[in-house]
Each structure stands twice: as C-alpha cells, then as structure tokens.
N, C-alpha and C positions, 0 to 999 in steps of 0.2 A: 453789159458793161465789159470792156476789155480789161485785161490784167494790169496793164500799165496805168490805166486811169484809176483803178482801185488802189494801186500802190502809191499813187500821187499824193494821197493824204499824208504820206511820210515826209514829203519834200518840204523844205523850209520856205519855198516860194508858193506853197499851196495856201489858199485861204483858210485851210484847216490847221495850219501850223500853230496858230494861237487860238485857244478856245474862246468863243464868244457865245452869248445867249442867242439861240435860234428858236423861232416859232416852230412848233411841231408841224404846222401845215407846210412849212418850207423845207422840211427835212428830206434828204435824198438817200440813195443807196450808199453814197460816200459817207454820210453821217453814220450809217449802220456799220461800215467798215471801221471808222474811227472809234466808235463806241466798243466794237469788238476788241480792238487793239489796246484799249485802256488797261493799264496795269495798276492795281491799287497797291501802293507801297506803304511801309510803316509810317512815313510822315503823313500820308493821307489819313491813315487810321487814327493817328494822334490828333490831327486837326479836327476830324469828325467827333472824336471823343471829347475834345475841349468845347466845341460848339454845342454838343449835346448837353454839356453841364451848365450852359448859360441859361439864365432865366430871362424871359422877354421883358421883365420890368426891373432888371438889375443892370446898371451901366458898367459893362466890362468891355475890354478891347483885346482883340487878338491880331497881332501882326504876323503874317506869313512872309518870311524874308527869304531872299535868295538872289541868284544871278539871273540875268536874262536867259530865257530858254529852259529854266529848271523844271517848270511845270506848275507854277503857282496858279495861273489862270485855269488850267485843267482841273486842279483840285477844287478851287473855289467856285468855279462854274458848276461843278458836280454838286458841291455842298449847297449852293444857293437854291437848286431845284428842290431840296428837301427842307432847308432851314430858313427860307426867305421870310416866314412869318415870325421867326424867333430872333432874327438879327438883321442889321443893315449891312450890306456888302459893298465895299469899294474894291472892285476886282483888280484894278491896275493903277497904282499911285504915280505912274509916270505920265498918265493922261490927264487932260483937263476937260471940263464940260463946256467951257466957253472959250472961243478962239482969242478973246481978249485977256485971258488969264493963263498963267503957267501952272505946272503941276503942283508947285508948292502952295500957290494961292488957292488951288482947288482943295488941297489937303486942309488948309486953314478953315475953309468952309465946312468940310466934312467933320472936322473936330468940333467946330462951333455947333453944328447941328446935333452932334452926339451929346455934347454937354448940356444942351437945352432940352434933351429928350430923356427917355428911360431905356431905350432898346440898346442891346449890345452892338458893337461895331467890329467888323472883320475887314482887315485891309491887306491886300496883296502888294508887296513893295520890294523893290530892288534894294540890296544892301547899300549901294551908292546913294540912292535917293534918301535912305534913312539919314546918312551923314549930311546930305545937303539940307534936309529939313532941320536937323539939329543946329545948323549954322544960320539958316536963312528964314526959318518958319516964324510965324507970329505968335503961335500958342506956346507960352512959356512953360506950362505944365507938361505938355507933350515933348517939348524940346529937352526939358530936364530928364524925363523918363527915357527918351531915346539916347541921350548922351550917357546916361548911367548904364544902359544896356551895352552900348558900343564900347565903353571903357572897362566895364566889369562883368559883362555877359550875364547880367541878372535881370529878372523881371520883378515888377512891383505887384502889390496885392491885386489890383484890378486890371493890370495890363500884362498880357502874356506875349512872349516872342517865341515863335517856332521857326527855326532856321534850317534851310536845306544843308548848310555846312555841317550841321550836327548829324546828318544822315548820309555818310559817305557812300558813293556808288560802288566802291570796291571794299572788300574786307578780306582779312587773312585769318583763316581758321586752321584747325588741326590737319585738314586735308590739303591745304594750300591756299590759293587765292580764289575769290569768286566775286561775281557781280550779279546780284540777285535780279536787279532791274533788267540788265542786258540779256541775261539768260532767259528770264521769263518772257521777254518781248520776242526774242528769236524763236523760242519754242511755240509761243502762241501764233506767231506769224506763219509758221510752217506746220502747225498741228494737222494730223491726218483726219481727225473727226471734228464735227461741229465747228467748222472753220469757213467762214464766208469767202475768204481769200482763196482757200484751197478749192472751193467749189467753182470759183471764177477761173482758176488755173486749169482745172480739169476740163471745163467747157472750152477754153481757148486751145488747149492741147489737142482736142478732137476736131476743132474747126479751123484753126489758123496755122498756116504753113509758111508764112513769109519769113525771110531770114531774120529780121528784127524780132519778130514774135518768138521764133524758135530759140534765139539767143536768150531772150528774157525767160523763157520756159526753162532753159538749161541752167540759168543762174538761180532760179527758184528751186530747182531740183538739187543743186549744189548746196544752197543755204539750208536745205532740209536735212542734210547729213550732220549728225551730232558732232562729229570730229571737226567739221568745218566751222560750226558755231563756236566750238571750244577754241579753235585757232584765232578766230576773230576777237573773242574776248581776251585772249592772251595778248594780242597786239594792242588792244585798247589799254590793257593793264601796263604794258611796256611804255606806251605813250604817257600814261599817268606817272609812272615811276621815273622814267628817264628824261622826259621832256616836260614834266609838270603840267600836262594837259588835262584839264578837268573834263569830266563827262557830264554833259547836260542832256536832258531828255530830247530837246529839239535837235541838238547836234547829232545825237545817236540816230534818231529817226531819219534825218536827212542823209546821214552816212549810209544807212541800210538801203535807202532809195537809190543812192548813187551806185552801190554795189550791184543792185539788181537791174537798174535801168540805164546804167552807164553804157558807153559805146562798145565795150568789149565784154569778154567773159568775166565772171565774178573775180577770178584770181588775178586778172590783169587790172580790173577796176580798183581792186583793193590797194594796189600800189601805184595808182596813177595820179594821186594828188587831186588838185582841182579846188573848187569853191566850197570847201568844207574844212573846218579847223581840225577835225580828227584825221581826215585823209591826208592833210598836209604834214602831220606828224608821223603817221604810219608809213609814209613813203620812204622814210629814213631806214626802215627795217626790211626793205625789199630783199628777199633771199637771192634775187638775181645778182646782188652785189657780192655775195659770198664766193670765195675762191678756195676750193679744196681740190685734192687730186681727183677724187671721185666725180665732183661736179664738173671740173674742167674736162675730164675724159668724156663725160656724157655730152657736153656741149660740142666738143670737137667731133665726136662720132656722129652725132645727129646732124650737125651742119654739113658733114661730108657724106651723109646718107649711107653710112656703113651698116651692114646687115645686123639686126638685133631682133631675133625672133620673139624673145620675151616682151620687148618694148612694142613690137608690132601687135602682139595679142592684147597688150594693155590699151593701145590706141584704139583698137577695134571695139573693145568693151566700153570705151568712153562714149561711143555713139548711143549707148542706152541712156545716157544722161543728156543727149542732145549736143554733145561736144564733137565738132568735126576736127579734121586734122589741123593742127596749129602751125602757123608760119614760123614762129620763133622758138628756139630751144629754151629761152628765158621764160616764156609762157608755160612751158612744161614744168620747169623748175618751180614756178609759183604754184602750179597745180599740185605737184608733189608736196609742197610745203603745207597747203591748206588741208591736205588729206592725211597729214602725219597723225600717227596714233590710231588710225582706223584701217579697216580692210576694204580693198576694192579690187575686183578682178583677180589677177595673179599676184597682186601686192608688189608690183614693180617699184612703186614709189617708196616702199619701206627701205629700200637700199640706201636712201639718202637721209634717213631719220637722224643718224648720228651727226651728219653735216649740219642739221638744223637744230642742234642741241642748244637748249636755253639754260645752261648750267648757272649763269650769273643770277637769273631770277630765282632759281632754286636755292642758291647760296644765300641770297638776300632774305628770302622767306624764312629760311632756317635760322639765320641770325636774328631776324625780327621776332620770330616766335620765341627764341631763347630769352630775349629781353622782356617781351610781354608776359611770358608764362614763368619767369624765373622764380623758383620756390626754395632756393638754398639747398636743394638735395645734392648728394654727392655727384650724381650723373650730370645735373645741370651745371654745377660748379666746374666740373671737368670740361664740359663742352664750351662754356662761355670763356673760361680761362684760355682755352685753345685759340679762340678768336682774338682775345685781347693780347695774348703773348706773341702769336705768330703772324697776325695781320695788323692790328691797330698799333701796338707798341713798336713793332718792326718798321712799319711805315713812318711813324713819328720820328724814330731814330734815324732812319736812312734819309728822310727828307730834311730833317734838321741838320744832319751831318753831311749833306751832299757835297760840301766843299772840304770836308775832312773825313774821307771814307776810312781812314786807318785807325780812327779812335776805337777804344774798347766798347763793348756792348752797353755798358752802364754809363758811358761818358757822353755828354751832350755839349756841343759847341755853343758858347754864348756870343763870342765876337772874335775877330782876328785883326791884328795890326802888325805890319812889317814882318809877316811870316810867323808871329807868335800867336798861338791859339789859346784863348781863355776858355777853360772847360770846367764843367761842373759834373760831379758824379751824382746821379739821381736814381731813385727807386720809383719806377712807374708800374702800377699794377691795376687790375680791375677793382672798382669801388663797388663791391657786391651789395653793400647796404643801400646805396643810392639806386642801384639797378633794381633791387627788389621792391622799392617803394615808388617807382615811377612807371606809369603806364603810357605807351604811345597813344597819341590822340588821332593819328591818321596812319593808314597803311603805307603812305608815301615816304615815311621816315620814322626812325626811332632815335632815342638819345643814348649815346654811349657815355659812361662815367668812368673816369680813371682817378687814381690817387697818386699824386706826385709829392713825395715826402710828407704824406698824410694830409695834404690839401686836396680837396675834391674838385675836379674840373669836368666840364661836360662839353660834348660836341654832337650836334645833330648829324645823323648819318642817313643819307639817301642812297639809292642804288648806284648813282654816278660816283659818289665819294667812296663807296665800298669797292667799286671796280678800280678806281684810281689807287686806293690804298693797297689792293692786292697786286697791282702792277708795280707800284713803288717797292713793295716787299720783294718782288721778283727782280728788281734792279732797274726799273724804268725811272727816268728823270722827267718830271713834268715840264711842259713848255707852254707857250702862249695860248695854245689851243685848249689847255686845261684850266685857264684862269677863272672861269665861273665856278669851278668845283674846288680848286686848290685853295681858294680864299678861306674856306671853312677850316682847312688844315693850318693855314697861316695864322688864323685867329687863335687856334689852340696852341700853336708854337709860341706865340706872343705871351700867352698865359703861363706856359711852362717856363719861359725865360724869366718871368717875374719871380717865380719860385726859385729858379736856379741862382738868381742874383742874391738871394737871401740865405743860401746855405753857408755853413761855417767854414767849409773847405773848398778851395778853388785850385785848379791845376793850370799851369802855364806850360805849353808844349811847343817845341820847335825842333823838327827833325828828330834826332835821337836824344835831345835834351828834354828833361821833365822836372819842373819845379812844382812844389806843393806849398800853398799858403793856407795856414789854419788860424782862424780867429779864436783866441783863448779868452772866453768870458768878456768879450768886447773891450778888453784892456790891453792886450798885446797880440802880436802875430807871430806865429811859429813858421819859419821857412825851412824847407828841406829840399835836397836835391842839388844844392849849389856845389 
C-alpha cells in the first residue's frame, strides 16, 4: 500500500469518513490504519461506562448528541461490537430504514419498539435532529423528555443525554491552552514505534522517488516535528477563539489529510484554504501577510538573490527533510513560522520568532485564567483590578465618550443636544464577588463583571472583544469593520446609561460652562454653576 492511500482514510471523501459496521471478512489494510488512528477520548469512556451500567432487562435510553462529524458513529460502532447483546443501537438518527419514511418517522418506530420491549436503547443523534423531533415527532413521552433537555439541559431518571458540547476540544490549563484530541491524533499519526503508517512511510521512502511521493514524504517528516504540531494546534485554537470555528473530528482528520496530500509543501498547504472549514479560517492567519522591518528585508534580499551564507546553509539542511529550493520568499516565511519554538540546522528561522509573536493569545489566556481561578487573594485582586481599571473601564469610558473626549475620567456622556452635554459621574469597578462565583463554560470566552454605582453588570468577553478594548484604550475608534464585536460593548453601554439616568446628580457641560443639578430627596432640585 502506498502512503497516500493509507492516509486517505483521513479524507472526508473517503468511505471511512463515517464509521459503519463492516464484516470481518471484508476488512482491509485501510481498516487497520483507521483502527490504529482511533483516539479514545473522555466522552467515549463516559458512554462506555453508561452502557456498562445498563441491564439487558431494564428499559433505559442513552442519547449521544453532537454536531455532524463529531464522532458519534465512531464511538457507537465501537460500543456495538461489545454491547450488542445488552442494548439496541440506532447509530444515526438522521437516517431512515425505508425510502418511504423520513428520519423522524424512523425514530417514532425505534421508540415504539423500545417501549414494547425490555432492552435499553442507544441513539446517536445530531442536536438539530433532537429539536426537530421535539417539534414533529409522534411519541409524546420522548418529545417531552427532549424538550426538557433542550430547555433545561437535564436528563430524566431513565433517559440520559451525553453531548459532545460538554466535552470541548480545547481547554485552558495552568500551562496555557491544549487540545488533547488534536495532540494525541498528531502524535499517533507520526509515532516512531508500533505505527502502521510510519512503516508504510519508511517503505515508500526507500522505494518511491517521484516528485509527488517525495513531497508527501517531506510533509510527513515536517508533521513529525513536535514544534510543527504545536503550531498547527495553535492555529486551530486561534480559529476557535477569533473566528468561532468549532473543531470536529471529521474536519480535523480531513484538514490533516489536506496538509499532507495537498498540492504543495505542508507549510503552503496550511494557508491555502480549500474545501475544508478549518483551512478556510486558518488562511486568515497566514504569516505571509505580516509586515515588519525584518520580514520585509528578508523578502527583498531573497527576491534580489543577495548573498546570505547563513540562509544558504539553512536551505541546504532542508534537503534532509526532502524540501528542495522554494520559488517564493513567502513559502520560506511560512516554513519559518511552523518551525518557531524549535531548533533546526543553524536556527536561521529563529531570527523571525519575535515577528510571529502571539501576544494577544497569551494576554487572553492570562485574563481568562484570572477569571476562572480567581480566589480573592491579594495577588489575584491586584492582577484582575489592573485588567478592569486599565483595559475594560478605560475602553468603556473612551468608547462611551468618543464624542466628548475632554470629559473627566469619572464622567460619562448620557446625551448631547445643541452643544450641551448631559453627563453623569459614575464609579465603575470590578465586581469581585460575582467574578469569584462564576466559572467560564468554554475556553472561547469568559464573563467580566463590573459594578456601576453598586449595580452589577456583565459582559461576555472573547478574544476579539479583548483586542478591540485594548485598541480603544490606546486611542482607536471602532468603525464598520468592528460591528460584529462592538455590539457587545454597545449593549453594556446601554446598561450603564440606564444606571446613569438614575443617579441623583447630573452635569450639563458646554465649552467652559458647567452646571450641576442635584435631586434632593425627590422633592426639589439644587442647581449650581449658574
């Protein structure tokens, strides 16, 4: 078997993209490759544990829920091999057994058979199909149970829901971010020992010398470098944080196949886009778009073929990976990018590491960790107040007062008419009590809490909003290109305005005139500054 054929099990166009039941007699070497690549994740362990607790004569139901491509069929096909005598399996609730019936009518029959028997039932189902059945299904009992789960996220006594959404592909720990699934998959795919794919690679390397095969071999060599794997996971995390791109098992496998078997070297394939949802998000982070003095000098010098002995030595060493001289300076930049953090040859690529700095991700992770792990200690209070005072509050004030930049730091513009500004003086600070009692549900965002005149307000903060707030604090004024992110800030400003309208003292300012109106016990107004 050739290497590309072995890797084809990763492709979404492969018949192996969705797990189905296969007769042992019809299994091929590709089945062995797919079985080797299977990664047992926590959700699979929990599903097995739940099915193991079922009794064959007690009617219980397990719904394994998720999005298309999450890996539901993979888990349930594996479970069915071992538990088929203990429970009835309906592997894919989007399918019907009869061309005259739709998937919902098929589910009606499955539920009817379950209720007339005693065996437990395991159903693999898309979250969207759950909602469809809750509206259109015929079985009132299951419709009620599903509606209750979708609205309250609760299971009933004999019906359990296990959802991929509760098992995020990315997590943030004390060391930073990680994707256990992606990391284990890349490590297993390129493992040096007991790896059927590595064995096929070694055989092809000694026998095949065509240009296409040598490029595929070079890409596999590159993917075997731990720093390259780390960079790929970093890009996937950026796509999740900045473009809200979810990571499914099928999309990741297809993405890896595209990296290895695409038309160019891995570092160019990585930023080429194409027919993959992950690739189409990652293309936005192409380091070839960066412009710094060092990068521009490199591009100019290389394009003009100016002598650079260090770079010549580096290029010569690339041949050990199977990488020949590249036509484009941008391709070299992408290569430097995926090698960052690691050592290779004379480390020529290390010169550009500062130009590839991912400080925004580091800042986001730091603030996220502060909110998740906040313990009211003196050090935590100091750090979190620094974020609230110098980033969040400053951004709120500058954005709210963008048409009144000369107002004092504690003044917030409410409205303006004929040059007169109606202003409220507000105290805005971190709501430490709310922060300490609220845990983020996803690594993609956290909730910031502020107190405005003792009223608690909340705002969900993702990496895009964090970046925008930092830019506003530095003097940037949002425009139409920021509309998808700035709407979160607008909603918070509206809530602050409601508080501002209720304070007892208001200021009216025009040029060098300043009037103060104070409400005295809701009975009279005291005016000063006339």
